[in-house]
N, C-alpha and C positions, 0 to 999 in steps of 0.2 A: 637437472642442475647440480654442479658439484660444489662442495663447501669442503673449506678446512676443517682439518682434524683437530680439536682444540680440548673438549672434554673427553672424558672418560666414555661416555655415551657414543660419542662419534667414533672411538676406536671399536668399540664394540659393536656396532654398525659396520665397520669396514672389515673386521675379523669374522664374523660371522656370516657377512656377504663373501668371503673369500672362500672361507670353509664350507658354506653352502654351495659353491661352484664345485668345489674339489670333491666334494662327497656325490656328485651327479656326473663326475668326469668319468666316462669308460677305461681311460688308463691310471688316472690317478686316484680313484675311490679305493681300490684294492692295495695300493702301496700304503697309504695312508693308514686303511683300515687294519691292514697287518700291522703296523707299528703300535699304531693307538688302542686297537682292540676295543674294550669297552670303557677305557679311559678318557673319552670325549669330554665330558663336563672338565674334567681336572687340565685337561690339555687345552682347554678353551680359556680357561683362567689364567692359565699361565701365560698363553698369548696376550690377552688383554693387557697384562703388565709389562708384557715383553718391550 
């Protein structure tokens, strides 16, 4: 069931879901890991408020 993104918790679920898939994708994970490196926590915080 899909629901509207209304609260910050909803945003975090959406962003975490997206990046969870990115980190498992054979093509995308290397691209993102090369750029983000060990700064995933900071990147995720930035994406939550973007």
